[in-house]
N, C-alpha and C positions, 0 to 999 in steps of 0.2 A: 737466522733465516726469518724472513718476514713475509706477510701476506701481500699479494699484489694490491697496489693502491696505497699501502702504508707509506707515509704517515697520514694521508688523507682518508677517504672512504675506502675501506679494504674488504677483501673477500673473506668470508667466514665459512665454517663447516668444510674445510679442506680435509679430506681423509689423509691421515699421516701413517706412513708405513713404519715398521720396525724390522729393518733388514737383518737377516741372519748374518752372524759373524761380524757385526759392527764392533770394532775395538775402541772407537772413540766414545768419550763420555757425552751424553746428550742431556741438556737441561731444558725442561719445558716451562713455558711462561703462559702464553695465550693459548691454552689447550684445555679441552674438556674430553671426558670419556662418556660414551654412550654404547651400551651393549658390548662392552669389552673392546671397542674400537676407539682410537684417539682421533680427534678432530680439532682443527684450529678454532679458536674462539676469541682471538685478539689480533692486533697488528703485528706485534713482535711475538713470534711463535716458538722458535727453538734456538738454542745455542749449542753448537757442536765444538767440543774441545779436543784438540789434537795433542799428541805427545811426541817428543823427539829429543835426541841428544843435543840438538842445536835449535835455535828459534826457527830457522828455515825448515828444518825437518818437522817441527811441531806444526808450523803453518801448512806444510804440504799434507801432513796427516789429517789436519782439520778439514782441508778441502776435499780429501778423499772421502771422509765421512759425509760431508755435505753432498757429494756426488751420489752417494747411496740413498740420501734422504730427499732428493729433488722431486718436485712436483710442478706441473705447469703454472700453478697458482701461487708458488712461493718464489722468492728471490733472495739473493744474498750479496753482500758486498765482497768485492774481489781485491780490495786494497787494505784489508786489516793487517797491520804489522809490517807493511811494505817498507816504511822508513827504517825500522830497526833491522829488518832482514837485509836491506840493501846498503847498510852503512858499514 
């Protein structure tokens, strides 16, 4: 997930939520903590990793996690792994 405007001039200080029951692994990159709250601090903000018995299931799981992490000032690519999934 990336901040709106990335890779150019991007939004900072986007509050990031930590949804209950999130089963996906989340890696933070452009993130800072202030007062126990996480905020974006870079263009590339989060990576959400999905799991599954097949690549398609893992892709779907990752997108389910992304859906729980969405914010109007964040975006994500919808084409990751499409060639492998569709082959």
